[in-house]
VOGU-3710 file (C-alpha; in Angstrom, 3 decimals, decimal comma):
1> mtriipkydd> -142,750/-180,776/-8,449  -144,248/-180,037/-11,864  -148,033/-180,135/-11,878  -149,634/-181,360/-15,091  -152,945/-179,698/-15,904  -155,193/-181,975/-18,008  -156,756/-180,832/-21,237  -160,296/-179,541/-20,798  -161,703/-182,197/-23,140  -160,304/-184,883/-20,798
11> ykligrtrld> -162,150/-183,406/-17,843  -164,559/-186,223/-17,057  -165,847/-185,440/-13,557  -169,618/-185,996/-13,565  -171,720/-182,957/-12,787  -169,006/-180,360/-13,511  -169,031/-177,851/-16,356  -166,987/-179,352/-19,165  -165,184/-176,128/-20,053  -163,576/-175,381/-16,695
21> aiialansnp> -162,193/-171,816/-16,769  -158,808/-172,631/-15,226  -158,211/-175,633/-17,469  -159,305/-173,683/-20,539  -156,767/-170,985/-19,612  -154,033/-173,601/-19,340  -154,819/-174,809/-22,843  -154,535/-171,333/-24,333  -151,751/-169,744/-22,256  -148,431/-170,086/-24,128
31> lliarglvdg> -146,322/-169,596/-20,985  -147,974/-172,529/-19,208  -147,436/-174,670/-22,301  -143,770/-173,647/-22,546  -143,299/-174,588/-18,878  -144,698/-178,062/-19,556  -147,739/-177,550/-17,337  -150,335/-178,481/-19,944  -150,654/-182,197/-20,607  -150,300/-183,155/-24,272
41> asqvnkfgen> -149,234/-179,695/-25,466  -145,965/-178,280/-26,769  -144,789/-175,279/-28,781  -142,829/-174,984/-32,021  -141,046/-171,874/-33,271  -139,778/-172,030/-36,856  -137,666/-169,292/-38,392  -135,658/-169,106/-41,569  -133,926/-167,046/-44,189  -133,050/-167,269/-47,845
51> pdiavgtted> -129,664/-165,569/-48,392  -130,459/-164,470/-51,927  -133,559/-164,623/-54,139  -133,007/-163,208/-57,589  -135,370/-160,526/-58,794  -138,279/-161,950/-60,744  -138,094/-165,379/-59,088  -139,887/-167,250/-56,306  -138,125/-169,449/-53,738  -138,892/-170,952/-50,351
61> vwdgggtyaf> -137,534/-169,294/-47,218  -134,799/-171,630/-46,022  -131,024/-171,391/-45,953  -130,544/-174,006/-48,678  -132,137/-171,669/-51,226  -134,426/-172,516/-54,131  -137,718/-174,412/-53,981  -137,663/-177,045/-51,254  -138,293/-180,584/-52,558  -140,141/-182,709/-49,986
71> pvtatithlr> -139,117/-186,395/-50,180  -141,759/-189,039/-50,892  -139,833/-191,774/-49,042  -137,425/-191,852/-46,089  -134,292/-191,072/-48,132  -132,700/-188,680/-45,622  -130,021/-191,049/-44,363  -126,569/-189,384/-44,221  -124,837/-186,412/-42,580  -121,624/-184,693/-43,662
81> qatdevgtdg> -119,612/-181,473/-43,503  -118,282/-179,531/-46,499  -114,614/-179,478/-45,464  -112,426/-181,166/-42,898  -112,488/-178,615/-40,077  -110,014/-178,783/-37,209  -112,028/-178,851/-33,992  -115,039/-180,695/-35,366  -113,292/-184,008/-36,031  -114,706/-186,661/-33,738
91> gvtielqgld> -117,086/-186,180/-30,860  -118,948/-183,200/-32,318  -122,601/-184,083/-32,070  -125,336/-182,877/-34,418  -128,966/-183,058/-33,304  -131,492/-183,823/-36,052  -135,223/-183,207/-35,645  -137,545/-184,769/-38,193  -140,058/-187,487/-39,006  -139,590/-191,151/-39,879
101> anfdlvvqta> -141,324/-193,056/-42,680  -144,562/-193,113/-40,639  -144,455/-189,344/-39,952  -143,600/-190,051/-36,301  -141,408/-187,472/-34,572  -137,750/-188,502/-34,274  -135,042/-186,557/-32,441  -131,679/-188,244/-32,965  -128,003/-187,351/-32,808  -125,059/-188,187/-35,052
111> dldgsattte> -121,358/-187,495/-34,543  -119,256/-186,150/-37,380  -116,662/-188,654/-38,536  -113,617/-188,801/-36,270  -111,056/-188,976/-39,051  -112,534/-186,587/-41,626  -115,742/-184,610/-41,342  -116,268/-184,838/-45,109  -116,909/-188,575/-44,660  -120,634/-189,332/-44,586
121> vvlttpllrv> -122,167/-190,553/-41,341  -125,176/-192,881/-41,453  -128,193/-191,809/-39,388  -129,648/-194,245/-36,870  -133,173/-193,657/-38,231  -133,797/-192,789/-41,901  -135,999/-189,708/-42,190  -138,888/-188,721/-44,414  -138,745/-185,128/-43,160  -136,083/-183,033/-41,433
131> frlkvladvv> -136,789/-179,536/-40,156  -133,943/-178,679/-37,767  -130,243/-179,445/-37,239  -128,208/-178,114/-34,301  -124,541/-178,297/-33,302  -124,300/-179,674/-29,752  -120,697/-178,715/-29,000  -118,544/-175,855/-27,760  -117,330/-175,067/-31,257  -118,539/-172,869/-34,115
141> aaadiwvgat> -118,827/-174,810/-37,350  -116,748/-172,934/-39,923  -118,000/-175,041/-42,839  -121,487/-176,042/-43,949  -123,015/-179,222/-42,501  -125,904/-180,904/-44,260  -128,097/-183,967/-44,341  -129,744/-185,876/-47,184  -129,427/-189,033/-49,235  -126,057/-190,732/-49,561
151> gmaantakai> -123,760/-188,758/-51,842  -126,026/-185,706/-51,740  -124,310/-182,391/-52,495  -125,023/-179,246/-50,493  -127,195/-177,758/-53,248  -129,610/-180,713/-53,028  -129,531/-181,168/-49,231  -132,722/-181,471/-47,191  -131,359/-179,349/-44,343  -128,129/-177,391/-44,044
161> iqagnnqtlm> -126,290/-175,577/-41,264  -124,467/-172,696/-42,884  -121,001/-171,857/-41,594  -121,150/-169,868/-38,363  -124,852/-170,424/-37,619  -124,665/-173,741/-35,699  -128,348/-174,302/-36,582  -130,527/-174,548/-39,652  -132,772/-171,630/-40,647  -135,927/-173,112/-42,174
171> aiytvpagkt> -139,435/-171,629/-42,408  -140,467/-175,223/-43,091  -142,164/-177,778/-40,837  -144,308/-180,915/-40,995  -146,921/-181,740/-38,346  -146,058/-185,147/-36,841  -148,466/-188,080/-36,857  -150,769/-188,046/-33,851  -150,559/-184,259/-33,472  -152,662/-181,267/-34,460
181> aymikysidn> -150,965/-177,891/-34,874  -152,475/-174,473/-34,274  -150,662/-171,602/-35,966  -150,650/-168,510/-33,770  -148,844/-166,129/-36,107  -146,258/-165,770/-38,845  -143,743/-163,032/-39,524  -141,833/-161,772/-42,582  -139,157/-159,253/-43,483  -136,577/-158,435/-46,137
191> vptaskipds> -133,052/-157,066/-45,671  -132,432/-154,193/-48,117  -128,919/-153,007/-48,959  -127,588/-150,062/-50,894  -127,214/-152,224/-53,990  -130,241/-154,507/-53,509  -133,545/-152,743/-52,834  -136,388/-154,577/-54,616  -139,664/-152,808/-55,342  -141,466/-155,400/-53,230
201> vefklwtadr> -141,240/-158,909/-51,795  -144,426/-161,000/-51,700  -144,654/-163,805/-49,136  -147,046/-166,760/-49,258  -147,920/-169,251/-46,538  -148,590/-172,757/-47,848  -149,782/-176,094/-46,416  -149,978/-179,550/-48,023  -152,118/-182,239/-46,347  -150,113/-185,364/-47,189
211> angyefqlkh> -152,441/-187,645/-45,200  -155,035/-187,034/-47,928  -152,523/-186,849/-50,772  -153,005/-183,114/-51,382  -150,553/-180,687/-52,935  -149,782/-177,260/-51,493  -152,654/-174,846/-50,907  -152,236/-171,111/-50,347  -153,371/-170,143/-46,829  -152,271/-166,511/-46,522
221> ekaiplsgtv> -150,124/-163,887/-48,250  -148,548/-160,533/-47,442  -146,115/-158,209/-49,219  -143,409/-155,767/-48,176  -143,144/-152,567/-50,266  -139,908/-150,826/-51,190  -137,854/-150,378/-47,968  -141,011/-150,993/-45,967  -141,983/-153,175/-43,028  -145,053/-155,275/-42,287
231> pdhyfippmr> -146,326/-156,308/-38,836  -146,678/-159,956/-37,864  -149,933/-161,606/-38,899  -151,897/-163,172/-36,021  -154,530/-165,816/-36,657  -157,624/-165,224/-34,487  -158,642/-167,895/-33,766  -155,432/-169,872/-34,478  -155,321/-171,763/-37,780  -155,821/-175,515/-37,308
241> itektdikis> -153,376/-177,737/-39,237  -153,819/-181,508/-39,166  -151,236/-184,263/-38,828  -148,841/-185,097/-41,691  -149,238/-181,629/-43,197  -146,237/-179,815/-44,696  -145,934/-176,083/-43,973  -143,698/-173,596/-45,788  -143,331/-169,903/-46,610  -142,225/-168,721/-50,045
251> asvvggpgdd> -141,062/-165,310/-51,254  -141,269/-163,601/-54,669  -139,036/-160,628/-55,487  -140,101/-157,778/-57,792  -137,702/-155,028/-58,889  -135,135/-153,848/-61,367  -131,893/-155,547/-62,445  -129,867/-156,658/-59,451  -132,618/-155,921/-56,920  -132,325/-159,346/-55,319
261> ghphagfdli> -134,033/-160,134/-52,027  -132,748/-161,448/-48,695  -135,952/-162,436/-46,883  -136,598/-163,838/-43,422  -139,791/-165,551/-42,275  -141,089/-167,695/-39,438  -144,156/-168,984/-37,625  -145,289/-170,124/-34,185  -147,297/-173,285/-33,555  -148,910/-174,955/-30,571
271> lfdnd> -149,048/-178,761/-30,885  -151,690/-180,878/-29,160  -151,834/-184,652/-28,978  -154,765/-186,049/-30,925  -157,444/-187,780/-28,845
//
């Protein structure tokens, strides 16, 4: 039977040291959290890529490309696939992870249309944020699948599964209401090719506290030199990020003509329930 270890700040036995060593370990040990042994805690791993960032431009690291536009209302309402793919008609379930109009976490599923996958499917719960889609079926999606407002084209989608991936790739996340996130680390890289080797790619980590109506603030930045690598950045202590805060990583490419970038980035969070 799973044993739930309470958070140290809920440890109310009179006469005992508040910061019990074992309970403090449970709050900081990622393996115990991943196993579900720490009450009120969970982990989030976000990873993404941008298939192509033109030299001299800045884009966010997600598979939709460009600068990600965060909705101001819950307009993420429909799901569709780019083409009618044999094998995904009817019964193929897509899991959507996001937030509703109140920034509450919502995990819902939607089945692609049984007659034609290009037909839009209405979501059960309209979303203000979406940060992951997954194909829950024994089939590889051979055409893009995306979610957004009704009639939304792929180039203005709010999340997109590119053909063959069966999951979105987004270095983008929003802390749900009632949660506090602690960022452990973030990672970056760029994929050079014989024809595309930029002089450098600069990455920036941003957060926007929407609960207070703030815009994005720069929290950290690193750069990769020509054909170089950069180790992951660890936050010691972890960076505290409050509820209803948007998180993203952007990349800027510097180089000569044609030296476009193909960056990857991601970050790891521990979520705790607010008291």
